[in-house]
N, C-alpha and C positions, 0 to 999 in steps of 0.2 A: 810584638813577638820577637824574641831574641834571634838575631841573625848569626849564622856561622860564617867564619872567614871563607872567602872564596878564592879560588885559584884561577889563573887565566885559562880560559877554555876557548875552543873554536866557536865563534858565534853562530855558525850554521848547524851545530850539533842538534838534532831534533829533540833528544831527551832534555838537554839544557833549556831549549826554547820552551818545551812543554812545562818543565819544572818552574821556569821563570814566570810563565803565565799563571800557573797554579799558585805560586807564592804571592804574586800581585793580587790575585782574586782573594786569597785568604786574608791578606792584610786589610782589604777594603770591605770584607764582610764581618769584621770584628774579631778576627783571630780564631785560633783553634777552639778556645773555650766557648765561643759563641755558636759553634756548629754542633748540632745534635745528631744529625743523620746525613748521609751522602748517598746519592744514586744518580744515574744518568739514563737518558733515553737516546734516540737517534741523533738529536741535535743539542740537547740541553743538559747542563750540570744542575741537578736538583738537590738543594740543601735545605734542611730544616734549621731554623735559627732560634737561639734562646732569647735574644733581644734584637728585634727588628731595627730599633733606632740606631744601632751601631753601624749599620750598613751605609757606606758612602756611595749612593746610587750614581751620582753624576761622574765621579771619578772612575767608578766601575765601568760605566758605559763608554768612557773615553779610552779604555784599554784597547789596543789595536786588535787583539784576538776576540774581543767580546762584540757580538753582533746585536745584542740587546738583552733586556731582562724582562721577565714575566713573573708576576706574583699570582700564585694560586694557593693550593694547600701547602706548597713549598715555595721557596725562593728559587727561581729558575733562571740560569744564566745561559744565554744562547751562544754556543761556540761553533755550531755547524757540524755536519757529519764528518767523521774521521777525527777531527780535532778533539771532540768531546771524549772519545774513547781513549785518547792519549793523555789528555790533561787530567781526567778524573783519577786514575791511579796515583799520579803525582800529588794531586790535591789530598787524597786520602792519606798518603804517606806523610805529607807535611802536617796534617792535622794530628796524626798519631805522634809524630816527633814533637810537636808543640805541646801536646798534653803530657808527654813524659818528661819534658824539660821543666825548669823552674817557671812558676807562673809569671807572666809578664806584668810590668807596671801598668796601671790603668791608663788607657788611651786618653789623650787630651781631647776635650770637646772640640768638635769641628763644625764649622758653619756649612750648611748645605742649602744652596739656593734651589727653590722649587717653584719657579715662576713659569709663565708661558705654557707651552705645550707639555713640557715635562711634568708640571704640576697637574695639569688636567689628565694626562695619560696615567699618572700614578693614582689619581683619585678614581679614575674609571676602572683601573685594574683592581684596586682595593674593593670597590663596590661590587665588581663582578665576582671577586673571590668570595665575598660574603654570600652572594646569591647562589653561587655554585656549590656551597657547602650543604646541600640537601642530601638526605639518605639515598635517594635515587641516583643522583649524580656521583656521590661517593661510591656507590656500588658499581656504576659504570667505570669509574676510575680504577677500581680494583680489578675489574675484568680486563681493562686495558693493560694493567700491570702484568697480566698473565701472558699477553701476546706480544708486547713490546720487546721483551728479550729475544723473541724468535725472529725479529725483523732482519738482523744481519745475515742469518742463514737463508732466509727467504730471498734476500737480495742476491747473495752470492749464487745460490742454486738457480735463481731466475735468470741471471745473466748467462750462466753456463747453458741453461736450457735454450735461451735465445741463440747463442752461438752454435749450439748443436743443430738447431733447426735450420740455421743459415747454411751450415756445412751439408746437411742432408739435401736442401734445395739445390745447392750448387753441384752436388755429387763429389765433393772434395773429401779426402781423408776417410774413406769408408771404414778403415780399420780402427779409427779413433772414435767414430760416432757412437758405437755401443758403449764405450768406456765413459764418454761424456754423458750419455743418457743415464747410466748408472749413478754417476756422481750427482747429476741434477735431480734425480728422482729419489735417491736414498732418503734424504731428509723428509721429503713430503710423504713418503710411505710410512714414516714413523712419527709424524708430527703430533698425532694424538697422544703418544707417550709423553712428549715434552709438554703438551698442554696440561695433561694430568699432573705431571710433576710440579709445574708452576702453579697450578690451581691449589693443590694441597699446601704448597709453601705460602701462597698469598693468604689463605684463609686459616692458617694456624695448625694444619695437620702435618704429618710426616711426609715429606715430599716423595720419597721413594715408594710409599704405599699408594699415593695418588697415581704415580707413574705405572705401578704394577697393575692397578685396576684398569687404567686406560689402555694398557697393552693388550688386554683381552679383546678390545675392539679390532685390532689389526692382526690378531693371531689367525693364521689360515684355517685352523681347525674349527672355527665357528661356523664354517660352511656346512658342517654336519648337524647343526642345531636348528630346530624349528621353533619359531615364536610367532604367535598370532596367525598361525596357519601358513606361514611362508618360511622358506629357508633363509637363514641369515647369510650375509655376504661379508667377507673380511673388509674392514674399513667402514661398514655401514654406520651411519651416524656421525662419522668424522669428528671434527674438533668440538662440535656441539655435544655429541655423546660423551666425549672424553671430559669435557667441562662438567657435565652433569654427573658423570660417574665419580669423578674426583671430589666434587662437592659432597656427594653422598658418602664417600669414603671418609672425608673429614668429619662429617656428622657422626658416623658409626664409631670412628676412632675415639672421638671426644666422649661419647656415651660410655664406651668401654673403659676408658681411663677412669671414669667416675665410679663405675660399678664393679670392675674386676679387682680382686685383692692384689695388693702390690706384689706379693710373692709370685703370682701367676701372670702378671701383666705382660712380661716380656714374651711369653708364649701365647697367651690367649688373645690379647688385643690385636696383634698383627693378623693372626689367623682369622678371627671373626671379621675384621675389617675387610680383608680381601675376599673372604667367602661370601658374606652378606652382600657387599657392594657388587661383587662379581656376578652373583646370581641375578640380582635386580638389573644389572647392566645387560646381561644376556637375554633375559626373558621380559624386558620392558624398555629400558632406555635406548638400546641400539635401534629397535624398531621405531620408537617414537622420534628419536633424534634424526633417524634416517628420513622419516616423513617430513620433518621440519626442514632439513637440509634440502631435500628435493623441492619443497615448496618455495624456499628462498631462491634457488636456482631458476625455477620456472617463472617466478614473479619477476626476477631481474631480466630474464630473456624476453618475457612478454612485454614488460614495461618499455624496453628499448626498441623492440622490433615493431611495436604498434604505435607507441607514442614517443618515439625517441627524441624528436626535437623539443617537444614540450617538457618531457621528463628531464632532458639535459638542461633546459632553461631553468627549471625549478631547482634541480640539484646544484648546478653551478652558481645560481644566484643566492641560494640559502646556505651554502657551505660555510662561508665566513661567519655569519651569525650563529650557526651550529657550533663552530669552534669557540666563539665567545661564550656560549651557554654551556660548554662542556659536553654537549650531546654527541659530538662527532665520534666519541670513544665507543659509542654503541655500534658504529660501522665496522670496527676492527674484526670482530668474529664473523661478520657477514662477508667482508673481503676475504678472510682466510677460508671460509667455507666455499666461496666461489672459486678460489684458486685451487682448492683441493678437488673440486668437482670437474672443472673444465680447463684447468691449467692457467687461468688468468681471471682477474676481476675487471669486468667491463665498466664498473662504476668509477674506478680511480682516475682514468684519464679525463672523465667528465668533471669530477670534483677538483682535479688539478687546475681547471680553468679559473677557479676562484683566485688562485695565486696570480694568474695572468692579468686578470682585471685589477688586482692590487698593484702590480707593477706599472700598468698603464696609468692608473690614477696617480701614482707617485711621480711619474715623469711629468704629468700635467701640472701637478703642484709645483714641481721644480720650474716649469716654464712660466707659470702664472705669478710666481713670486721672485722676480729676478733680483730684487734688492734685499732679500732675507738670506743673508749669507749663512747663518747657523743652520737654518732648516734645510737649505740646499746642500750643505755639507753632510747633514745627516742622511739625506736621500741618496747622495752619491756613494756614501760608504755602505749603505744598505742594499742598493740595487743589485750588485753582483750576487749576493745571497738570495735576493728575491727571484732573479732569473733561474736560480737552481732550486727554487721551491721552498726556500726558508723565508717565510713571510712575517715572522714575529717582529723584527726590527721596523719594518714599514708599517705594520698594523699599529703597534703600540707607540711608535715614535712619530708617526705622520698622520695616517688617515683616521684612526679612531679618535684621537684627541680633537681633530678638526671637525669631525661629525659628518658633514656632507660628503667629503671625499670617500668616507667609508661606504656610504650608500652607493655612490657612483662606481666604486670599485666592485660592488656586488652586481651592478648592472653589467659591467664588463665580463665578470665571471659567468653571468647568465647567458650572454651572447656567445661566449666561447663554448659553454656547455651545450647550447642549442646546436651549434655548428657540428660538434662531435656526435651528439645524439642523433642528428639528422642522418648521418651516414650509417649509424647503427640501424636506423629505421629503413634505410635503403638496402640493407643486407650486407654492408661491409662492417662486420662486427670485429672488435678487437679489444684488448684490455692490457693490464699490467700483470706480469708474472710474479710480482712481489708488491708488498706495501711498504710505505716509508718515504721513498723518493717522490719528488714532484717536479714540475717545471721541466727544464732541460735535462735534469738528471733522470727523467723517466724514459728517455729515448731508448737506452739499451735494454729496457725491460718490456718493451711493447711486443705483443704477440697477437695474432689473429688468424682469420680464415683466408685473408687475401694476401697478395704479394707484399713482402715487407716494405718495399718502397712506397706502396699505396698507404699502408698503415702509418708510416712515418710522415708522409705528406699530409694526411688528414689531421694527425695530432699537431703537426706544426701549423697547419691552417687554423686549428682551434686556438692555439696559443696566440697567433697573430691577430685573430679576431678579438680575443680577450684584451690584448694590448691596445688595439686601436679603439675599441668601443670604450674600454675603461678610460683611456686618455681623452677621447672626445666628450664623454659624459662628464668627466671631472673638469675639463677645460671650460666647457660652456655652462655647466649647471652645478659645479662643485663649490662655488663661492658666491656669496652675496657681495654687494658693493661695500658694505661695512667691513666684512671679513678682509677684503682686499686692502682697504684702507688701514686696518689694524695690523695686518700681517706683512704687507709688502713694504717693509722699511728695514733699515740697518738695525741690528741688535745693539743694545747698549754696549759701548766699548769696554765697560768695566765688567761685563759678563765673564765669569771666571772660566767658563768651559764652552767650547765651540758647539757642543751638542745639547746644551741645556735649554735651547729654544729661545724665541724672542721674548724680550722683557715685558711686553704688553700682554694683557689678557685679551685674546681675540674674541670678537663677537662671532658666535657659531650659528646664528640664526639668520 
């Protein structure tokens, strides 16, 4: 890619730093002509590639700003929360600039070593990518795409709601409390509209029509309408109703586009889309989605109040495998429904324990392999992100390629989940006011029926349990003698990259 002359700039300038990171990433993924689409979620820059072989994986992982890479339906570069939102616009701008400039000369072939853990991790990710490309999982991914853009607002409003609750409990700033309540609640009162808009956009309809149909659900006037023998309530059905209503609107709109004459399309199609979808929403979907939402809330409450410890053990232990299978995306609408109903999701603090088990397992690997400098360097660089709930670098760079430590990390997650679930069973219920953050980053979002100090102490105790059990299980059961022999040695001094893993193929059984 041609480079423009640079002028001396202040090295601490954030924009320059983000642009430099974006430029380095672009060069290592094959340049602007190799990028076909760009998006980002809470932690990852997601790009679609024209030619996967042009990506220099090891050099990309070695960039200071890159926490790891993940291959799924797109090539995903883990940058962390905050950083990804700043780097992505710079990356998009550089891609556009590169495409408008003269085409670059073909890049010289480069040698990429793929031995040791790096090779095994890449192979596992590629195999998992193929297994995840099923119609069901692709549908879950599309549903997740509806809710992921809402996460920043959920986080911001959730933290404000927590601050407002603290001020109320302390009796401080009574004049500010109503204002903070309005700021924290405004988004949640209209979240159905945003879900409808994103649903139509994701499934190929006109976004504003999806939002218009979903807005019916939160309109106060629905209280005058009776369906199935009961009066409707504003907001009944919540995000599930909005999702269903917008999907119906997309279907009606597409049918109208095919049947309505072009001269009348601009008038007839929007009218019929909103009218038909709106009537079905009012006299069917709101009631049915409301019943489904109530059932989800009752099930979650009953599960944790009667079988909290066991439920926490299962949820905390199985969450990492769910992530690997792509099934965790099915939980996003459930989390959002619970937040909409009770102000928090009690499931997220339990599921966050999976990350604690992963951190404990990684520390144990670090201790058990004192002579493997490259793997220890990878763990040390990834641990800060792991403590903040960003687990991909540790999963794909350490535990999953090794095999057994991935299982023992799940054991740690199960123990932490059981700890948190037990207190739910004892009547100390709490949850997260937003989805997205995990690990230590979840502390500002905790909310419950008990004293905030008790809630924080229980969550911290769960994390500590996950760390300790994950560490102990991995230290004592995470390695066979053959694995220790193969892995606990200095990497080849000719290894070109400190993060490319040990040169030997370790025995994983």
